[in-house]
C-alpha positions in Angstrom: 0.3 -0.1 0.0 1.5 3.3 -0.8 1.9 6.3 1.6 -0.6 8.5 1.7 1.1 13.0 1.6 -2.1 14.9 3.1 -1.1 18.9 2.4 -3.8 21.4 3.4 -4.1 24.4 2.2 -5.3 27.7 3.9 -6.6 31.0 2.1 -3.3 32.5 3.2 -0.7 29.5 1.9 1.8 30.4 -0.7 1.1 28.8 -4.1 3.0 28.9 -6.7 3.1 27.9 -10.7 6.7 27.4 -12.7 6.0 26.2 -15.9 8.4 23.7 -17.3 7.9 24.7 -20.7 10.8 21.9 -21.8 9.0 19.1 -20.0 5.2 20.2 -21.3 4.5 20.3 -17.7 3.6 22.7 -14.8 5.4 22.8 -11.2 2.7 24.4 -8.6 4.8 24.4 -5.1 2.8 24.8 -1.9 4.4 26.9 0.8 7.4 28.3 1.6 10.5 27.7 3.3 10.1 23.5 2.6 7.1 23.7 -0.3 4.9 20.2 -1.4 5.5 20.4 -4.8 2.9 19.1 -7.5 4.2 18.2 -11.1 1.2 18.1 -13.2 1.6 17.3 -17.0 -0.3 19.6 -19.7 -2.9 17.3 -20.6 -3.8 16.6 -16.9 -4.3 20.1 -15.9 -8.0 20.3 -17.2 -8.7 17.1 -15.1 -7.1 18.8 -12.0 -8.8 22.0 -12.9 -12.5 19.8 -12.8 -11.3 17.9 -10.0 -11.0 21.3 -7.8 -14.3 22.8 -9.8 -16.3 19.6 -8.4 -15.2 20.1 -4.8 -16.5 23.8 -5.1 -19.6 22.7 -6.4 -20.1 20.4 -3.5 -20.0 23.2 -1.1 -23.0 24.8 -3.5 -25.3 21.5 -3.6 -26.6 21.9 0.2 -28.0 25.2 -0.6 -28.8 24.4 -3.5 -31.3 21.3 -2.0 -32.8 23.6 0.5 -33.7 26.3 -2.3 -31.2 29.2 -1.2 -29.3 29.0 -4.2 
């Protein structure tokens, strides 16, 4: 079984994106002194963006169920 790495992203966590054009990837650095680094292939970026959008939509779902949205 693989180990799990969990990174808690907060509103004030520094996030920097470095394009790695030569490798067709982007590097997303989370944090300052000892950042967690996520390297994402260009083809996977829409999938990652979609997952984040899904997460945002999940927050809206309860309000819509109650007729508040």
